N, C-alpha and C positions, 0 to 999 in steps of 0.2 A: 634408444640411447637416452634421449631427452628425457622422455617420460620416466625410465628408472631412475635417472639423476634427479628429477623433481621429486618423486615420491620418497628417496630418501632425504631429499632435503625438507620435505613436509614431517616426517618423522624428526630429523635433526631438529626442526622448530620447536616442536612441542615438547620435546624433552628439555630444553633450554629455556622455555618459557616464553620463547619470542622476549628475548632481553633488549635492552636499549641497543639502538643500533646507533653508527657513526653519523648517520644523518642527523639522529638526534641531538648528539653533542655539539654539532654544527650549526644545530638553530634550523635546520630544514623541517618543514610539515611533515610529520609523519604518521599521523593519525588517519587511519585508513577506513573509509565509509561505503557502506554495501549493503545489500540484501540478497539472499538467494530468492531465485526466481520461482515465485508459485505459480505452477501450470494451470491453475485453475484462473486466479484473478489478474496474473502480469502479462499476459498473452492475449494478443490480440486474434483471436480466434477467425475472426472474418478476412483475417489475412489469407487463409487458406484457398480464396476464391479469387478469380475465377475456376473452374472445375470444366475440363473440355474432354469431349471424345472426337477424336480426328480435328476436324477444324471448327466444329460446332460448341459454343459453349454453352453447357446445360445449367450452369449456375454462373452467372456474370459476376456478382459482386458491384463494388464502386471502384475497382481500382483497375488501371489498364494492366493488358497482357500481353507478353510478346506473341509471335506467329507461331502457331502450333501446324504439326504434321496434317496435311490436309485429308489425307486417306483414313478411314476409322479402323481398317483391319490390318494386322502387321504379323510378320512372321519373324521368329528368332531360333536359333540354333540349327547344327547341322549334323551328320548329313541329313538327317529328317527334320525340317522345321517345324516349330510349333504353331499353330495360329493362335492370336489373340487380339485384343483390342487396344488401338491406342489413346492412351489417356493423358492428360495435363493438369496439374496442379501445383501448389505451392507447400512445401513442407519447412517447418522448424527445424534444423538440423545444426546450427553452430551458436556459439557465444563467443562473444568478443568484448574484451576488458581494453579501456584506453584512460590511462592515469598518468600524472607526471610523479607519482609517488613510487621509486620502484619496489617492486616484490609486493605488491598491494593488489587484492585480488576482489574487486567490487561484488563480481557473480559469485563469489564463494563465501558471500556474508561478510565482506570487509575484512578478510584475515588479510595481516601483512608479516610476513616473514621478514626473520635478520638471518640473512646467510654469512654474517661476519664478514664481509667487505664493502667498501664502500663504492658503487657503480650506477651508474645509470639514471641519476638524478634528473629530473624535469624542469622546466621553469616556463614562464610567461614574461616574457621583458620587452620594452622598447627598444626598437632596433636602429629605425632610421627616420627622419622627418621626410614625410611624403604630402606636399601640397599643404603645409603649414600643418599637418599631425602627425603624429608619432604612430609609426606602422610596428606593430607587434610583431613578435615571434615565439614560439614555443617548441617545447622539447616535451615528447609523450612516450611512455612505455606501453606496451600492447601484449595481451595473452589470448590465445586461439584455442578452443574448447570444442571436443566433440559432443553433440547433444540431441540425440536423435530422440527427439519427445514424443513423436506420433507412435515410434516403435515401443517405446515405453508403456506408453498409456493403453495400448492393444487396441487401438480404437477400430482397426481392424484385422483379426488375426489371422496368420498367415499371407497376407497380403506383401507380396516380394518385392514391390515398387518400393518400399520403403526401405532406409538403411538400416539393416538390423547389425546394431553395433552397441557397445557400451559407452559411457561417460568415461571422457579421458582429459586430460589438460596436454594437448598435442603441442603447444608451441609458447615458449615463453622469450620475449624480446632483452630481456636484461642479459643472456648470456648469448647473446649474437652478436659479433662484432660487426657484422653488416649493417645493423640496426643504430648503432651508435656512430658511424662515421659515413657521411655519405659520400666519400671519395670510395671508400669500399664498397658501398651499396652500388657503384659503377658495374662492378662485377657480375649482377644479376640483372641491371638493366643498362647494359650500353648503350643502347638506343637513345638515352636521355638526350646526346647531344643533337640528335636531330630535330626534336625542338625546343629547343632553348631560343627561340626567337619570337618576333612579335606577330607574326601570321600565326605560327601554331598556336599561341598565348590567345590571339584575338578568335580563333576557332572555339575555343570552350564556350564564349558568351552564348553560342547556339547550342550546344552541350546543354548548358545552365537553363536555358527557356524549355528545349525538349524535356529534360529530366524533371522539371518543375511541372510540365503542361502533362506528359504522358510519361515517354520511358526514354532513357538517356540513346547517346548516339553511339551505337559500337565501334564504328568506324575511328570515331576520336577516342580510341582508347587510353591516350595520354592525359585526356581531361578527366576530373572528377566534377564535372557541372559545376555548379555555382558556389563548391566548397574549395577549389583551387586545382593542382596539378597532381597526378598520380606519383609523379616522381619529384624526389627522389623516393623509393620504395623502404621508407623507414619514417621514424617519428618525428622528423624535423618539420615543420610548418611554418615556413618564410612568412606568409600572410595571416597571423591571428586576427581574426574580426570577432569571435566571440566563441566560448567555452563549447558550445554545442557544434558550431562549424567545424572547428578546430579537432575535436573528438571524432565526429563523423568522417571527415578527411582521412585521419589515422586508420579508424575502422575499416574504411573503403583500400586503403594502401595495403593494410595486413592481408585483406582477401585477395590484393593483385599478388602479393608476396608469395602468398602458399600457393597459389597457380602457378607462378613463375617457376617455383620450386619442386612442383610436381607432386603437392601435399593435397592439394583441391582439385577436381576432377571437371570435366564437362558432363551436364546431365541433363541440357535443353534441346529443341530440335529433333528433327529425323535421325541425326546420327547416334541418339542418345537412347534409341528406342529398347536397343537390346543390350545395350552395355554402356558404362561411363568413359569417358575418353579424355587424353590429354588436351588441355587446354592453357598453353605458357602465356598466351594473349587473353587475359578473362573478357568475356562478355560480359558488359555490366547490366544488360538486360536479366542476367540470370539470377540477380540479388535484389533483396530489400532488406532495410534496415529496420529494426523496431529497437526502441530505447526500454532497458529493462531496468537501469540505474542512472541517475538518483531517483527519478519517478518514471513508471512504467507510463508508456502511450499505449493504449489500450483500444481507441475510438478513434473514428474520424478518416481522411482521406488519407491522411500524411502520419499515420500510425505506424505503418511501415513502408516508408517512402522509399523511391528507387535509389541507386547509387546517383550522386551530383545533385539530387533535389534542393531547393532553396529551403532554408533552415529558419526562416522568419517566421513562419506559424507554429511549427513544431517545437521552438527553441523556449517561447513564452513561458516563463515560470520553471523551466526544467534545470536552470543550475542556480547555484546559490553565492553569495559574495563572499566566498572565502578563499584563500590562498592555496589552490591546488584543486582540482577538481578530479572526481572519481566517477567515469562513465562505463555502463555494461550497455551493450546491444546485443539483442536475438537477430540472427541471420536468418531471413526466408530463402529458399532458395528454390527454383522453379525446375519441375520435373517432368519430362517427359518418359514415358514409359509404355511398354508393351506389356498389358496385362493379360497373363496366361491363362 
């Protein structure tokens, strides 16, 4: 339903000539920046690795890898199971926009729609004084795309482990009331009350260290490592440090949100060898995030960093001193599969 509505909106916007919006009339920055992702020059292809068969890494690469099923032989299907080989790899499968300008789509070349109503404006503003310094907060919108790049490029023909689908804009937060209001967001994350205490917050320091050093701690599912808290599952960032840190946190929350709503599934571990499975509490080790806008990060250990990793190194030179940033991220997903 959302996709049909969005397609109709795209057609309407093109016919209307993308006229001036109410935001422009109020002086809110409305220029949307972005570029389409070039699959050759804008993708960190070394992020495909490590590649494993069973518990053995046959192409290690320079990035950490979660634990793979140890036994190399697998069987799927019934009543007569088919024998296959257990493999593990990373695949680029999703795109995520993060912007404080509503209806701005950086990964779609910077297109900005004018739906005719004023909703979802973001901001970055001073919120309170902490230790003599102003602590900023920010509000962002996000969009979630289906982007099965390896399947499109036909790198391996008829390889059933690749997600075989087409490009789609699967989720836009501007029309989601749960994204706009933190109180309403508690409908899908009622457990937030359990982690609003100093002990739970302090535990996230360990997740920050491990996410940056190797892999995030899945048991600390309420933490987004160095970037903040996974709660609330919306675009309100209470502790805005830098645009890159805040935008990565929103992208990470978006992934958690689509898992909680059953729109994303588990693809790692022994349970995923024969089929994907529901994962309402997202395992953070399943994902890496690579920036595609405003500047693609295509090399280095932190080009596609794990969820919660520090942004001190990868944020250098990746955002610009303009009011309102437009970010795009390519989502790399861990895939364990029985290759039949």
